Backbone as a printed PyTorch tensor [residue, N CA C, xyz], in Angstrom:
tensor([[[-66.2550, 144.3090,  -5.5180],
         [-65.8750, 145.0690,  -6.6890],
         [-65.0900, 146.3160,  -6.2810]],

        [[-65.5400, 146.9750,  -5.2130],
         [-64.8280, 148.1730,  -4.7630],
         [-63.4150, 147.8070,  -4.3230]],

        [[-63.2750, 146.6970,  -3.5970],
         [-61.9620, 146.2650,  -3.1340],
         [-61.0680, 145.8970,  -4.3190]],

        [[-61.6280, 145.2330,  -5.3010],
         [-60.8680, 144.8510,  -6.4960],
         [-60.3520, 146.0880,  -7.2280]],

        [[-61.2380, 147.0540,  -7.4350],
         [-60.8410, 148.2890,  -8.1260],
         [-59.7960, 149.0410,  -7.2980]],

        [[-60.0390, 149.1720,  -6.0050],
         [-59.0920, 149.8730,  -5.1460],
         [-57.7280, 149.2090,  -5.1190]],

        [[-57.7080, 147.8890,  -5.0400],
         [-56.4410, 147.1600,  -5.0010],
         [-55.6540, 147.3970,  -6.2920]],

        [[-56.3300, 147.2230,  -7.4260],
         [-55.6300, 147.3800,  -8.6980],
         [-55.2050, 148.8190,  -8.9410]],

        [[-56.0240, 149.7740,  -8.5350],
         [-55.6660, 151.1710,  -8.7130],
         [-54.5530, 151.5860,  -7.7470]],

        [[-54.4120, 150.8870,  -6.6460],
         [-53.3170, 151.1720,  -5.7130],
         [-51.9980, 150.6030,  -6.2180]],

        [[-51.9940, 149.3440,  -6.6210],
         [-50.7310, 148.6660,  -6.8730],
         [-50.3040, 148.6160,  -8.3410]],

        [[-51.2260, 148.7400,  -9.2840],
         [-50.8000, 148.7250, -10.6850],
         [-49.9490, 149.9480, -11.0260]],

        [[-50.3110, 151.1700, -10.5970],
         [-49.4150, 152.3050, -10.8620],
         [-48.0380, 152.1220, -10.2170]],

        [[-47.9810, 151.5050,  -9.0500],
         [-46.6860, 151.2710,  -8.4260],
         [-45.8470, 150.2870,  -9.2480]],

        [[-46.5220, 149.2870,  -9.7920],
         [-45.8270, 148.3490, -10.6690],
         [-45.2960, 149.0740, -11.8990]],

        [[-46.1220, 149.9440, -12.4800],
         [-45.7210, 150.6620, -13.6930],
         [-44.5120, 151.5640, -13.4430]],

        [[-44.5350, 152.3560, -12.3700],
         [-43.3990, 153.2450, -12.1310],
         [-42.1410, 152.4510, -11.7640]],

        [[-42.2990, 151.3260, -11.1270],
         [-41.1350, 150.4740, -10.8730],
         [-40.5640, 149.9280, -12.1670]],

        [[-41.4460, 149.5500, -13.0630],
         [-41.0150, 149.0420, -14.3680],
         [-40.3360, 150.1390, -15.1840]],

        [[-40.8250, 151.3730, -15.0290],
         [-40.2410, 152.5100, -15.7560],
         [-38.9310, 152.9950, -15.1400]],

        [[-38.5590, 152.4580, -13.9820],
         [-37.2560, 152.7610, -13.4190],
         [-37.2390, 153.7230, -12.2560]],

        [[-38.3620, 153.9910, -11.6330],
         [-38.3690, 154.9010, -10.4850],
         [-37.6110, 154.2700,  -9.3320]],

        [[-36.6770, 154.9960,  -8.7240],
         [-35.9800, 154.4480,  -7.5640],
         [-36.8900, 154.4190,  -6.3420]],

        [[-36.6130, 153.5110,  -5.4370],
         [-37.4230, 153.3940,  -4.2230],
         [-36.7660, 154.1390,  -3.0740]],

        [[-37.5830, 154.4360,  -2.0540],
         [-37.1370, 155.0360,  -0.7940],
         [-36.4950, 156.4040,  -0.9870]],

        [[-37.0710, 157.1920,  -1.8780],
         [-36.6390, 158.5760,  -2.0540],
         [-37.6830, 159.4820,  -1.4460]],

        [[-37.2700, 160.5920,  -0.8590],
         [-38.2420, 161.5070,  -0.2740],
         [-38.8450, 162.4280,  -1.3220]],

        [[-38.2240, 162.5310,  -2.4930],
         [-38.7330, 163.3950,  -3.5510],
         [-38.6150, 162.6420,  -4.8710]],

        [[-39.7110, 162.6580,  -5.6540],
         [-39.7100, 161.9770,  -6.9400],
         [-39.8640, 162.9940,  -8.0650]],

        [[-39.3310, 162.6980,  -9.2300],
         [-39.4950, 163.6140, -10.3680],
         [-40.9740, 163.7670, -10.7600]],

        [[-41.3000, 164.8900, -11.3940],
         [-42.6740, 165.2190, -11.8040],
         [-43.2770, 164.1730, -12.7340]],

        [[-42.4760, 163.5190, -13.5300],
         [-43.0120, 162.5770, -14.5190],
         [-43.7540, 161.4090, -13.8730]],

        [[-43.4880, 161.1230, -12.6040],
         [-44.1610, 160.0230, -11.9280],
         [-45.2600, 160.4840, -10.9700]],

        [[-45.5240, 161.7610, -10.9550],
         [-46.5170, 162.3020, -10.0190],
         [-47.9130, 161.7080, -10.2440]],

        [[-48.3310, 161.5690, -11.4960],
         [-49.6790, 161.0610, -11.7840],
         [-49.8460, 159.6300, -11.2570]],

        [[-48.7910, 158.8450, -11.3240],
         [-48.8710, 157.4740, -10.8110],
         [-49.0590, 157.4530,  -9.2920]],

        [[-48.3960, 158.3820,  -8.6190],
         [-48.5460, 158.4780,  -7.1700],
         [-49.9480, 158.9370,  -6.7870]],

        [[-50.4880, 159.8740,  -7.5540],
         [-51.8600, 160.3420,  -7.2920],
         [-52.8470, 159.2050,  -7.5100]],

        [[-52.6790, 158.4520,  -8.6080],
         [-53.5660, 157.3040,  -8.8670],
         [-53.4540, 156.2650,  -7.7530]],

        [[-52.2370, 156.0000,  -7.3050],
         [-52.0400, 155.0210,  -6.2500],
         [-52.6820, 155.4870,  -4.9420]],

        [[-52.5880, 156.7730,  -4.6510],
         [-53.2210, 157.3040,  -3.4470],
         [-54.7350, 157.2120,  -3.5460]],

        [[-55.2790, 157.5340,  -4.7050],
         [-56.7300, 157.4190,  -4.9080],
         [-57.1640, 155.9620,  -4.7700]],

        [[-56.3810, 155.0570,  -5.3310],
         [-56.6990, 153.6320,  -5.2140],
         [-56.6760, 153.1600,  -3.7750]],

        [[-55.7210, 153.6680,  -2.9970],
         [-55.6630, 153.2860,  -1.5860],
         [-56.8920, 153.7950,  -0.8420]],

        [[-57.3740, 154.9680,  -1.2140],
         [-58.5920, 155.5010,  -0.5880],
         [-59.8010, 154.6340,  -0.9390]],

        [[-59.8910, 154.2330,  -2.1980],
         [-60.9950, 153.3630,  -2.6270],
         [-60.8800, 152.0070,  -1.9350]],

        [[-59.6730, 151.4930,  -1.8110],
         [-59.4530, 150.2280,  -1.1160],
         [-59.8830, 150.3310,   0.3420]],

        [[-59.5790, 151.4630,   0.9790],
         [-60.0110, 151.6870,   2.3560],
         [-61.5230, 151.6670,   2.4820]],

        [[-62.2220, 152.2860,   1.5370],
         [-63.6940, 152.2650,   1.5390],
         [-64.1850, 150.8330,   1.3390]],

        [[-63.4950, 150.0870,   0.4670],
         [-63.8660, 148.6960,   0.2180],
         [-63.7480, 147.8220,   1.4560]],

        [[-62.8280, 148.1520,   2.3470],
         [-62.7090, 147.4130,   3.6040],
         [-63.6320, 147.9790,   4.6800]],

        [[-63.9220, 149.2440,   4.6120],
         [-64.7490, 149.8980,   5.6210],
         [-66.2120, 149.4410,   5.5310]],

        [[-66.7330, 149.3020,   4.3320],
         [-68.1400, 148.9150,   4.1470],
         [-68.4400, 147.5480,   4.7820]],

        [[-67.6590, 146.4930,   4.5120],
         [-67.9460, 145.2210,   5.1890],
         [-67.7630, 145.2880,   6.7020]],

        [[-66.8350, 146.1290,   7.1710],
         [-66.6810, 146.2290,   8.6210],
         [-67.9130, 146.8620,   9.2570]],

        [[-68.5630, 147.7860,   8.5570],
         [-69.8190, 148.3630,   9.0540],
         [-70.8940, 147.2710,   9.1070]],

        [[-70.9760, 146.4540,   8.0580],
         [-71.9390, 145.3460,   8.0580],
         [-71.6580, 144.3820,   9.2070]],

        [[-70.3900, 144.0900,   9.4490],
         [-70.0220, 143.1920,  10.5420],
         [-70.4610, 143.7610,  11.8810]],

        [[-70.1340, 145.0220,  12.1360],
         [-70.5040, 145.6400,  13.4130],
         [-72.0150, 145.7090,  13.5770]],

        [[-72.7340, 146.0350,  12.4970],
         [-74.1980, 146.1030,  12.5620],
         [-74.7750, 144.7330,  12.8910]],

        [[-74.2630, 143.6810,  12.2310],
         [-74.8160, 142.3500,  12.4780],
         [-74.4580, 141.8440,  13.8780]],

        [[-73.3020, 142.2400,  14.4050],
         [-72.9640, 141.8470,  15.7700],
         [-73.9130, 142.4770,  16.7780]],

        [[-74.3330, 143.7180,  16.5080],
         [-75.2020, 144.4110,  17.4460],
         [-76.6830, 144.0850,  17.2280]],

        [[-77.1360, 144.0770,  15.9840],
         [-78.5650, 143.9340,  15.6920],
         [-78.9410, 142.6320,  15.0050]],

        [[-77.9640, 141.8570,  14.5830],
         [-78.2600, 140.6510,  13.8210],
         [-78.8950, 139.5560,  14.6580]],

        [[-79.6210, 138.6800,  13.9840],
         [-80.2510, 137.5390,  14.6360],
         [-79.1660, 136.5280,  15.0180]],

        [[-79.2340, 136.0280,  16.2340],
         [-78.2490, 135.0440,  16.6970],
         [-78.4920, 133.7010,  16.0070]],

        [[-77.4230, 133.1060,  15.5710],
         [-77.5200, 131.7880,  14.9490],
         [-77.7410, 130.7490,  16.0270]],

        [[-78.5210, 129.7600,  15.7200],
         [-78.7870, 128.6840,  16.6640],
         [-77.5890, 127.7550,  16.7810]],

        [[-77.7130, 126.7150,  17.5670],
         [-76.5930, 125.7970,  17.7630],
         [-76.2470, 124.9860,  16.5130]],

        [[-77.1930, 124.8330,  15.6040],
         [-76.9590, 124.0720,  14.3790],
         [-77.7240, 124.7430,  13.2460]],

        [[-77.2510, 125.8960,  12.7790],
         [-78.0350, 126.6640,  11.8070],
         [-78.1890, 125.9860,  10.4530]],

        [[-77.3280, 125.0240,  10.1090],
         [-77.4180, 124.3830,   8.8060],
         [-78.1690, 123.0670,   8.8590]],

        [[-78.5580, 122.6110,  10.0280],
         [-79.2360, 121.3210,  10.1300],
         [-78.2960, 120.1640,   9.8440]],

        [[-77.0000, 120.3460,  10.1140],
         [-76.0150, 119.2920,   9.8770],
         [-76.1950, 118.1810,  10.9080]],

        [[-75.8220, 116.9760,  10.5170],
         [-76.0440, 115.8310,  11.3960],
         [-74.7470, 115.2150,  11.9180]],

        [[-73.6020, 115.8200,  11.6450],
         [-72.3300, 115.2960,  12.1300],
         [-72.2160, 115.4380,  13.6400]],

        [[-71.3380, 114.6520,  14.2360],
         [-71.1830, 114.6540,  15.6840],
         [-70.7050, 115.9940,  16.2280]],

        [[-69.9620, 116.7650,  15.4300],
         [-69.4840, 118.0410,  15.9300],
         [-70.6250, 119.0150,  16.2270]],

        [[-71.8030, 118.7670,  15.6520],
         [-72.9520, 119.6320,  15.9030],
         [-73.8050, 119.1220,  17.0600]],

        [[-73.3810, 118.0560,  17.7070],
         [-74.1600, 117.5260,  18.8210],
         [-73.6260, 117.9790,  20.1630]],

        [[-72.4970, 118.6550,  20.1730],
         [-71.9070, 119.1030,  21.4330],
         [-72.2130, 120.5720,  21.6490]],

        [[-72.1270, 121.0000,  22.8910],
         [-72.4180, 122.4000,  23.1800],
         [-71.2150, 123.2680,  22.8500]],

        [[-71.4280, 124.5410,  22.8090],
         [-70.3560, 125.4860,  22.5750],
         [-70.3310, 126.4860,  23.7170]],

        [[-69.2400, 126.6550,  24.3940],
         [-67.9780, 125.9460,  24.2490],
         [-68.1280, 124.4810,  24.6410]],

        [[-67.2890, 123.6250,  24.0880],
         [-67.4700, 122.2020,  24.3210],
         [-67.1810, 121.7920,  25.7630]],

        [[-67.8000, 120.7040,  26.1490],
         [-67.5430, 120.1220,  27.4600],
         [-66.1340, 119.5460,  27.4890]],

        [[-65.6540, 119.2140,  28.6690],
         [-64.3200, 118.6330,  28.7590],
         [-64.2740, 117.2910,  28.0330]],

        [[-65.3250, 116.4940,  28.1990],
         [-65.4420, 115.2270,  27.4860],
         [-66.7770, 115.2490,  26.7640]],

        [[-66.7300, 115.2850,  25.4290],
         [-67.9690, 115.3780,  24.6680],
         [-68.8450, 114.1510,  24.8490]],

        [[-68.2390, 112.9800,  24.8460],
         [-68.9710, 111.7390,  24.9740],
         [-68.2270, 110.8580,  25.9730]],

        [[-68.9540, 110.2690,  26.8990],
         [-68.3170, 109.3960,  27.8750],
         [-67.9860, 108.0400,  27.2710]],

        [[-68.7100, 107.6470,  26.2460],
         [-68.4130, 106.4350,  25.4980],
         [-68.3290, 106.8120,  24.0360]],

        [[-67.5580, 106.0770,  23.2780],
         [-67.4370, 106.3610,  21.8560],
         [-68.7700, 106.1150,  21.1740]],

        [[-69.3380, 107.1370,  20.5260],
         [-70.6440, 106.9580,  19.8910],
         [-70.5430, 106.1100,  18.6260]],

        [[-71.6150, 105.4040,  18.3530],
         [-71.7190, 104.6190,  17.1320],
         [-72.5700, 105.4360,  16.1660]],

        [[-71.9940, 105.8080,  15.0480],
         [-72.6820, 106.6500,  14.0760],
         [-73.3410, 105.7680,  13.0370]],

        [[-74.6360, 105.9650,  12.8320],
         [-75.3760, 105.1550,  11.8570],
         [-75.9750, 106.0110,  10.7510]],

        [[-75.4970, 107.2480,  10.6080],
         [-76.0210, 108.1430,   9.5790],
         [-74.8600, 108.8110,   8.8710]],

        [[-75.1170, 109.3400,   7.6960],
         [-74.1050, 110.0430,   6.9220],
         [-73.8180, 111.3920,   7.5680]],

        [[-72.5580, 111.7430,   7.6780],
         [-72.1750, 112.9960,   8.3310],
         [-72.5440, 114.2190,   7.4940]],

        [[-72.6360, 114.0760,   6.1840],
         [-72.8770, 115.2310,   5.3300],
         [-74.2450, 115.2070,   4.6740]],

        [[-75.1910, 114.5350,   5.2870],
         [-76.5600, 114.5270,   4.7880],
         [-77.2910, 115.7270,   5.3880]],

        [[-77.8980, 116.5460,   4.5470],
         [-78.5490, 117.7630,   5.0220],
         [-80.0610, 117.7470,   4.8190]],

        [[-80.6290, 116.6040,   4.5220],
         [-82.0720, 116.5360,   4.3280],
         [-82.7840, 116.4800,   5.6720]],

        [[-84.0490, 116.8250,   5.6820],
         [-84.8310, 116.8000,   6.9190],
         [-84.9360, 115.3750,   7.4620]],

        [[-85.0430, 114.3910,   6.5600],
         [-85.1470, 112.9970,   6.9990],
         [-83.8560, 112.5650,   7.6870]],

        [[-82.7140, 112.9360,   7.1280],
         [-81.4370, 112.5550,   7.7370],
         [-81.2740, 113.2220,   9.0970]],

        [[-81.7020, 114.4640,   9.2130],
         [-81.6010, 115.1500,  10.5000],
         [-82.4830, 114.4720,  11.5440]],

        [[-83.6830, 114.0670,  11.1480],
         [-84.5890, 113.3850,  12.0800],
         [-84.0170, 112.0260,  12.4760]],

        [[-83.4550, 111.2870,  11.5090],
         [-82.8590, 109.9860,  11.8140],
         [-81.6840, 110.1570,  12.7770]],

        [[-80.8500, 111.1600,  12.5510],
         [-79.7100, 111.4130,  13.4350],
         [-80.1870, 111.8060,  14.8270]],

        [[-81.2300, 112.6200,  14.9100],
         [-81.7640, 113.0370,  16.2050],
         [-82.2520, 111.8160,  16.9860]],

        [[-82.9670, 110.9100,  16.3090],
         [-83.4550, 109.7050,  16.9720],
         [-82.3020, 108.8090,  17.4250]],

        [[-81.2770, 108.6770,  16.5800],
         [-80.1230, 107.8630,  16.9580],
         [-79.3750, 108.4760,  18.1380]],

        [[-79.2840, 109.7860,  18.1830],
         [-78.5770, 110.4400,  19.2830],
         [-79.3050, 110.2540,  20.6070]],

        [[-80.6180, 110.0840,  20.5370],
         [-81.3780, 109.8590,  21.7710],
         [-80.9830, 108.5400,  22.4300]],

        [[-80.5530, 107.5690,  21.6470],
         [-80.1930, 106.2600,  22.1920],
         [-78.6870, 106.0340,  22.2120]],

        [[-77.9140, 107.0590,  21.9250],
         [-76.4600, 106.9440,  21.8820],
         [-75.9030, 106.6090,  23.2690]],

        [[-74.9370, 105.6910,  23.3530],
         [-74.3460, 105.3610,  24.6530],
         [-73.7150, 106.5940,  25.2940]],

        [[-73.9550, 106.7740,  26.5720],
         [-73.3580, 107.8790,  27.3070],
         [-74.1200, 109.1810,  27.2100]],

        [[-75.2790, 109.1850,  26.5450],
         [-76.0080, 110.4390,  26.3490],
         [-76.5260, 110.9930,  27.6670]],

        [[-76.9470, 110.1110,  28.5770],
         [-77.4690, 110.5770,  29.8660],
         [-76.3830, 111.2530,  30.6860]],

        [[-75.1900, 110.6670,  30.6980],
         [-74.0780, 111.2700,  31.4510],
         [-73.7100, 112.6220,  30.8440]],

        [[-73.7360, 112.7200,  29.5180],
         [-73.4320, 113.9940,  28.8590],
         [-74.4900, 115.0320,  29.2000]],

        [[-75.7450, 114.6260,  29.2540],
         [-76.8220, 115.5600,  29.6150],
         [-76.6600, 116.0570,  31.0510]],

        [[-76.3090, 115.1510,  31.9440],
         [-76.1130, 115.5570,  33.3430],
         [-74.9410, 116.5270,  33.4710]],

        [[-73.8360, 116.2220,  32.7790],
         [-72.6650, 117.0990,  32.8340],
         [-72.9940, 118.4700,  32.2350]],

        [[-73.7500, 118.4750,  31.1490],
         [-74.1250, 119.7450,  30.5300],
         [-75.0400, 120.5520,  31.4410]],

        [[-75.9790, 119.8890,  32.1040],
         [-76.8710, 120.5950,  33.0290],
         [-76.0740, 121.1910,  34.1860]],

        [[-75.0920, 120.4420,  34.6910],
         [-74.2350, 120.9670,  35.7590],
         [-73.4620, 122.1980,  35.2840]],

        [[-72.9250, 122.1310,  34.0720],
         [-72.1900, 123.2750,  33.5210],
         [-73.1150, 124.4710,  33.3100]],

        [[-74.3260, 124.2160,  32.8430],
         [-75.2870, 125.3060,  32.6400],
         [-75.5940, 126.0080,  33.9540]],

        [[-75.8200, 125.2310,  34.9960],
         [-76.1110, 125.8240,  36.3050],
         [-74.9150, 126.6030,  36.8290]],

        [[-73.7350, 126.0420,  36.6610],
         [-72.5170, 126.6950,  37.1270],
         [-72.2810, 128.0120,  36.3850]],

        [[-72.6010, 128.0540,  35.0890],
         [-72.3710, 129.2510,  34.2790],
         [-73.5810, 130.1700,  34.2350]],

        [[-74.6290, 129.8230,  34.9320],
         [-75.7920, 130.6960,  35.0180],
         [-76.7380, 130.6300,  33.8390]],

        [[-76.6240, 129.6030,  32.9940],
         [-77.5510, 129.4480,  31.8710],
         [-78.7630, 128.6670,  32.3270]],

        [[-79.8610, 128.8500,  31.6260],
         [-81.1000, 128.1540,  31.9420],
         [-81.0590, 126.7550,  31.3310]],

        [[-81.0270, 125.6880,  32.1290],
         [-80.9610, 124.3440,  31.5580],
         [-82.2290, 123.9450,  30.8020]],

        [[-83.3040, 124.7050,  30.9680],
         [-84.5350, 124.4080,  30.2270],
         [-84.4130, 124.7960,  28.7620]],

        [[-83.4630, 125.6810,  28.4350],
         [-83.2680, 126.1360,  27.0660],
         [-81.8570, 125.7240,  26.6450]],

        [[-81.6720, 124.5250,  26.0980],
         [-80.3610, 123.9980,  25.7830],
         [-79.6430, 124.8210,  24.7110]],

        [[-78.3250, 124.6950,  24.7260],
         [-77.4970, 125.5170,  23.8290],
         [-76.9140, 124.7350,  22.6790]],

        [[-77.4760, 123.6320,  22.2950],
         [-77.0130, 122.9250,  21.1170],
         [-76.0230, 121.8130,  21.4030]],

        [[-76.3310, 120.9460,  22.3000],
         [-75.4540, 119.8420,  22.6420],
         [-76.2620, 118.5560,  22.5920]],

        [[-75.6840, 117.4310,  22.9620],
         [-76.4650, 116.2000,  22.9390],
         [-77.7240, 116.3120,  23.7820]],

        [[-77.6500, 117.0910,  24.8310],
         [-78.8500, 117.2570,  25.6660],
         [-79.8580, 118.1730,  25.0100]],

        [[-79.4010, 118.9650,  24.0220],
         [-80.2890, 119.9410,  23.4260],
         [-81.0630, 119.4250,  22.2370]],

        [[-80.8630, 118.1790,  21.8580],
         [-81.5750, 117.6710,  20.6790],
         [-82.9380, 117.1580,  21.0300]]])
């Protein structure tokens, strides 16, 4: 709401003075348009506050916020079975998907987890992920959200 008000208060007066015939790129404007410039300046200040508040929330959450897990929505699509950053080859063999990609129920997630346990190439992916974890100094006992982490 603050951003909406600031935006409109910044640019609507500029639209009005342009419509009324104010020339652009002048260093001095007649007094009759002064109020529009003051309103536009006030609107720009409000717009700045409207952008500043979310940036404070962003910085606070980056520093103090809870870290999201590897699959915070419980999605069952294949893109949520790989680690982040992804391995060079996500799957050594093309996986056969037997579940809906956009099912978000607990039953669908459990069915997908069970299917991923028997997916072709899962062992090779787990070994490659463990090697990458060791190389990057991560603890392989605490997986980061990949096929090995399910």
